[in-house]
C-alpha positions in Angstrom: 31.1 7.3 -7.5 34.2 5.2 -7.6 35.1 1.6 -6.6 31.6 0.2 -7.2 30.4 -3.0 -8.9 28.0 -1.4 -11.4 25.5 -3.7 -13.2 24.9 -2.0 -16.6 22.3 -4.4 -18.1 24.4 -4.0 -21.3 25.6 -7.3 -22.8 28.5 -5.6 -24.5 29.7 -4.0 -21.2 28.1 -5.8 -18.3 30.1 -4.2 -15.5 31.6 -0.8 -14.7 33.3 0.6 -11.7 33.0 4.4 -11.9 29.8 6.3 -12.4 29.4 10.0 -13.2 26.1 11.7 -12.4 25.0 15.2 -13.4 21.9 16.8 -12.0 20.5 13.4 -11.0 21.1 11.7 -14.4 23.7 9.2 -15.5 26.4 11.1 -17.4 29.1 8.4 -18.0 30.5 5.1 -16.9 34.2 4.7 -16.3 35.0 8.1 -17.7 38.6 9.1 -18.3 39.9 12.3 -16.6 36.6 13.3 -15.0 36.5 14.6 -11.4 33.3 15.2 -9.5 32.3 18.0 -7.3 31.4 15.3 -4.8 33.0 11.9 -4.9 31.9 8.8 -3.1 33.9 5.6 -2.5 31.4 2.8 -2.8 33.9 0.4 -1.2 32.9 -2.4 -3.6 29.2 -2.1 -3.1 26.8 -3.1 -5.9 25.0 -0.4 -7.9 22.1 -1.4 -10.2 19.6 0.5 -12.4 16.4 1.6 -10.8 13.7 -1.1 -10.9 10.4 -0.7 -12.7 7.1 -2.4 -11.8 4.6 -2.8 -14.7 1.7 -3.9 -12.4 1.5 -1.9 -9.2 -1.2 -0.7 -6.8 0.5 2.5 -5.8 -2.5 4.4 -4.5 -3.8 1.4 -2.5 -0.4 0.8 -1.0 0.1 4.4 -0.2 -3.4 4.6 1.4 -2.5 1.6 3.6 0.4 3.6 5.0 -2.2 5.9 6.5 -4.2 3.0 7.9 -3.8 0.9 11.1 -0.9 -1.4 10.4 -2.1 -5.0 11.2 0.7 -6.9 9.4 2.9 -9.2 11.4 0.6 -9.6 14.4 0.4 -12.9 16.3 -2.8 -12.5 18.3 -6.2 -11.0 18.1 -5.8 -9.0 21.4 -3.0 -6.9 19.8 -5.2 -6.2 16.8 -8.1 -5.0 19.0 -5.6 -2.8 20.9 -4.4 -1.2 17.7 -7.9 -0.5 16.6 -8.7 1.1 20.0 -5.6 3.2 19.9 -6.5 4.6 16.5 -10.1 5.1 17.4 -9.1 7.2 20.4 -7.6 9.7 18.0 -10.7 10.0 15.8 -13.9 12.0 16.0 -17.1 10.1 16.8 -18.4 8.4 13.6 -15.0 8.5 11.8 -14.0 5.2 10.1 -11.2 3.2 11.7 -9.5 1.5 8.7 -6.8 -1.1 9.0 -4.9 -3.3 6.6 -2.7 -6.4 6.5 -4.1 -8.8 9.2 -3.6 -12.5 8.8 -6.2 -14.8 10.3 -3.9 -17.8 10.2 -1.3 -16.0 12.3 -3.6 -14.4 14.9 -6.0 -17.3 15.5 -9.0 -16.3 13.4 -10.8 -13.3 11.9 -11.7 -10.5 14.2 -15.3 -10.5 15.5 -17.6 -7.6 14.9 -18.7 -7.3 18.6 -15.1 -7.1 19.8 -14.4 -4.4 17.2 -17.5 -2.6 18.4 -16.0 -2.4 21.9 -12.5 -1.5 20.7 -13.7 1.3 18.4 -16.2 2.9 20.8 -19.0 2.7 18.3 -17.0 4.0 15.3 -17.3 2.1 12.1 -14.4 -0.3 11.5 -13.1 -1.7 8.2 -10.1 -4.1 8.4 -8.6 -5.5 5.2 -7.1 -9.0 5.1 -3.5 -9.3 3.8 -4.8 -11.3 0.8 -7.2 -8.7 -0.4 -9.9 -11.4 -0.6 -11.5 -10.8 2.8 -12.6 -7.7 4.8 -13.8 -7.7 8.3 -16.2 -5.0 9.6 -18.1 -4.2 12.8 -21.7 -3.7 13.6 -22.1 -0.1 12.5 -20.8 -1.0 9.1 -23.0 -4.1 8.8 -26.0 -1.9 9.8 -25.2 0.7 7.1 -24.9 -1.9 4.3 -28.1 -3.6 5.3 -26.8 -6.9 6.6 -28.3 -6.6 10.1 -31.8 -5.9 8.9 -31.7 -8.3 5.9 -31.9 -5.7 3.2 -28.4 -6.1 1.8 -28.1 -7.5 -1.7 -24.9 -9.6 -1.6 -23.1 -9.5 -5.0 -22.7 -12.8 -6.8 -19.6 -14.5 -5.7 -19.6 -12.9 -2.3 -20.2 -14.4 1.2 -21.3 -12.7 4.4 -19.9 -15.1 7.0 -22.3 -16.2 9.8 -21.8 -18.2 12.9 -23.7 -21.4 13.8 -26.7 -19.5 14.9 -26.9 -17.5 11.7 -25.5 -14.3 13.3 -23.1 -12.4 11.0 -19.6 -12.3 12.4 -18.5 -9.2 10.4 -16.3 -11.1 7.9 -17.1 -10.4 4.2 -15.5 -12.6 1.6 -14.7 -11.9 -2.0 -17.4 -9.8 -3.8 -19.2 -9.1 -0.5 -16.4 -6.7 0.3 -17.8 -4.3 -2.3 -20.7 -3.6 0.2 -18.1 -2.1 2.6 -15.9 -0.5 0.0 -18.8 1.4 -1.4 -18.9 3.3 1.9 -15.3 4.6 1.5 -15.2 5.7 -2.1 -14.8 8.0 -3.9 -11.7 9.2 -2.0 -10.9 12.9 -1.7 -8.3 13.9 -4.3 -6.1 15.2 -1.5 -6.1 11.8 0.2 -5.1 10.1 -3.0 -2.3 12.6 -3.7 -0.9 12.1 -0.2 -1.1 8.3 -0.7 0.8 8.4 -3.9 3.4 10.7 -2.3 3.8 8.3 0.7 4.2 5.3 -1.6 6.7 7.3 -3.7 8.9 7.8 -0.7 8.9 4.1 0.1 9.5 3.0 -3.5 12.4 5.4 -4.1 14.1 4.3 -0.8 14.0 0.7 -2.1 15.2 1.4 -5.6 11.9 1.4 -7.4 12.1 4.4 -9.8 8.9 4.0 -11.9 5.7 2.0 -11.7 2.5 1.5 -13.7 -0.5 2.2 -11.5 -3.2 -0.3 -12.6 -6.2 0.9 -10.7 -6.8 4.5 -9.7 -10.0 5.2 -11.7 -13.3 3.4 -11.5 -14.9 5.4 -8.7 -11.8 6.1 -6.6 -11.6 9.9 -7.4 -13.9 12.8 -6.9 -15.1 13.0 -3.3 -16.6 16.4 -2.5 -15.6 16.0 1.1 -12.4 17.6 2.5 -9.2 15.5 2.6 -8.4 13.7 5.8 -5.7 15.1 8.1 -2.2 13.8 7.3 -1.2 10.6 9.1 1.0 11.1 12.2 2.7 7.7 11.6 6.0 8.0 9.7 6.4 6.5 6.3 8.9 3.7 6.7 10.8 2.0 3.9 10.4 -1.8 3.8 6.6 -2.1 3.9 6.3 -2.9 0.2 4.1 -5.8 -0.7 4.4 -7.8 -3.8 2.6 -10.5 -5.7 -1.1 -11.1 -6.1 -1.5 -11.2 -2.3 -1.2 -7.4 -2.4 -4.0 -6.8 -4.8 -6.8 -4.9 -3.0 -9.4 -6.8 -4.9 -11.9 -9.6 -4.4 -11.0 -10.6 -7.9 -7.2 -10.8 -8.2 -5.7 -8.7 -9.8 -8.4 -6.1 -10.4 -7.8 -3.2 -8.0 -10.3 -2.5 -5.2 -12.3 -1.0 -6.8 -10.6 0.8 -9.7 -9.8 -0.3 -13.2 -7.8 2.2 -15.2 -4.0 2.1 -15.5 -2.1 5.3 -15.4 1.8 5.6 -15.3 3.6 7.2 -12.5 7.3 8.0 -12.2 10.1 8.3 -14.7 12.9 6.1 -15.5 16.6 6.5 -16.7 17.6 7.5 -13.2 19.6 5.1 -11.0 19.0 3.9 -7.5 20.4 1.2 -5.3 19.1 -2.1 -4.5 18.5 -2.6 -0.7 21.8 -2.7 1.0 23.9 -1.3 -1.8 25.2 2.1 -2.7 22.9 4.9 -3.8 23.3 7.5 -6.5 21.2 9.6 -8.8 17.6 10.3 -7.9 14.3 8.4 -8.0 11.1 10.3 -8.8 7.4 9.5 -9.0 4.7 11.7 -10.1 
């Protein structure tokens, strides 16, 4: 690659303009007399080393790519429509799982009875964008013992109720664990697909390695078969960052895992969004 503005992260040689890559690995910067089998004119674009993330919820993010996308909505009606659309594709009794809704943008939290109607009786679990709130419908409240009064709400958790004492379906903080217990452990095939989907997004955005900080603690080992692959394409640009992305009632403890395991490998190069791309990004 020639005619690039290459950021080397080397104080002795902060910039270069030509990059040689061999089998996906950096071979040389500004080499003399080297010609490539394939040559790219970067036309002055910036080229930077691949980014690394030392605290990343890769499995959770990848799982969210399979779920109903509720980010960016501006009204509750659209949320209920999306739940209904996904429910129509599922077998009776299958969970409708969504992620990313923002009550401040859509006018409040979804209500369980509206979710009952939208999902046609299927259980619904919708995760707030903050990770500190989950909203569920009546079948889920029934399973976890809220409707008959047998639920033991963990300390620090709140089951939200209306003025008459009727549960609305919103579970705050540690009360989310009542719902999450119905979903784990995940089938290993589902987790493998989630990590693969996240890898595709990360690599497209220049993230070449991450440290997964929560894939244990009950996430793995479901005897059931994996779910069918999602029909929704994986689209670069859906990364979430900061503590608002932690899938946990207790930021930043993953929901519900605890053990960190590395994924990916470094020393490859990838572009920042909007810049030239070279080398390869991988995640295992």
